[in-house]
C-alpha positions in Angstrom: 30.9 -23.4 4.5 28.0 -21.0 5.2 25.5 -20.4 2.4 26.0 -17.3 0.3 23.9 -14.3 1.1 20.6 -14.2 -0.8 20.0 -11.7 -3.5 17.4 -10.1 -1.2 20.0 -9.7 1.6 22.5 -8.2 -0.8 19.9 -5.7 -2.1 18.9 -4.8 1.5 22.6 -4.3 2.5 23.3 -2.3 -0.6 20.2 -0.1 0.1 21.6 0.6 3.5 25.0 1.6 2.0 23.2 3.7 -0.6 21.3 5.6 2.0 24.4 6.1 4.2 26.3 7.5 1.1 23.4 9.7 0.2 23.3 11.2 3.7 27.0 11.7 3.6 26.7 13.6 0.3 23.8 15.6 1.5 25.8 16.7 4.6 28.6 17.8 2.2 26.1 19.8 0.1 26.2 17.5 -2.9 23.3 16.0 -4.8 23.7 13.1 -7.2 21.4 10.7 -9.0 20.9 7.4 -7.1 22.6 5.4 -9.8 25.7 7.6 -9.5 25.6 7.2 -5.7 25.3 3.4 -6.1 28.3 3.4 -8.4 30.3 5.2 -5.7 29.2 2.5 -3.2 30.3 -0.3 -5.5 33.7 1.4 -6.0 34.0 1.8 -2.2 33.3 -1.9 -1.8 35.9 -2.7 -4.4 38.4 -0.4 -2.8 37.7 -2.2 0.5 36.3 1.0 2.1 33.0 -0.7 2.9 32.5 -4.1 4.7 29.3 -5.7 5.9 28.9 -5.4 9.6 27.7 -9.0 9.7 30.4 -11.5 8.5 27.7 -14.0 7.6 26.7 -11.7 4.7 29.8 -12.8 2.7 31.1 -16.1 1.6 34.7 -15.3 0.8 36.4 -17.5 -1.7 39.8 -18.9 -0.6 42.8 -17.2 -2.2 43.3 -20.4 -4.3 39.7 -20.5 -5.4 39.8 -16.8 -6.3 43.0 -17.3 -8.3 41.6 -20.4 -10.0 38.4 -18.7 -11.0 40.4 -15.7 -12.3 42.5 -18.0 -14.4 39.5 -19.7 -15.8 37.9 -16.4 -16.8 41.1 -14.9 -18.3 40.8 -16.9 -21.5 37.2 -15.8 -22.1 35.8 -12.8 -24.1 35.4 -9.5 -22.2 31.6 -9.5 -22.2 31.5 -13.2 -21.1 33.8 -12.4 -18.2 31.5 -9.6 -17.1 28.4 -11.8 -17.2 30.2 -14.5 -15.2 31.3 -12.1 -12.6 27.8 -10.6 -12.2 26.4 -14.2 -11.9 29.1 -14.9 -9.3 28.1 -11.8 -7.3 24.5 -13.2 -7.2 25.6 -16.6 -6.1 28.8 -16.1 -4.0 28.3 -12.5 -3.0 29.5 -9.2 -4.3 32.8 -9.4 -2.3 33.8 -12.7 -3.8 33.0 -11.5 -7.3 35.0 -8.3 -6.8 38.0 -10.3 -5.5 38.0 -12.4 -8.6 37.7 -9.3 -10.9 40.6 -7.7 -9.1 42.7 -10.8 -9.6 42.3 -10.4 -13.3 44.4 -7.2 -13.0 42.5 -5.4 -15.8 41.3 -2.0 -14.8 39.1 -1.7 -17.9 37.4 -5.0 -17.1 37.0 -4.0 -13.4 35.4 -0.7 -14.4 33.0 -2.5 -16.8 32.2 -5.0 -14.0 31.4 -2.1 -11.6 29.1 -0.6 -14.2 27.3 -4.0 -14.8 26.9 -4.4 -11.0 25.4 -1.0 -10.7 23.0 -1.6 -13.6 21.9 -4.9 -12.1 21.5 -3.8 -8.5 20.0 -0.4 -9.4 17.3 -2.2 -11.4 16.8 -4.6 -8.5 16.5 -1.7 -6.0 14.0 0.1 -8.3 11.9 -3.1 -8.6 11.9 -3.6 -4.9 10.6 0.0 -4.6 13.6 1.0 -2.6 14.5 3.9 -4.9 
């Protein structure tokens, strides 16, 4: 199994997606704060509207692994689930973590997870001086 994308690769890829979304909004005459644009990018990833061009950027979990991880998380507290999903995004990739979050079939949890991802990655983008 290939190694998961590094945090730096994820940040670089998300930066590219953020820039593309900002250009799209600018062409449509819209202006939004970068954090709001990043939230749209995360929602697009979750809705499977955005995929990495390079398949090596993702380490998809098998359907069985995704189901198993979702079952393990289901018994935990809401905040603990969010923290584990964010940690998974950093180790297994954002796509794998979103797949597990979606398996939980909890829209409130998925929305909170999106917010946590945006917070984490926005801060990382700011620290890397990308925003």
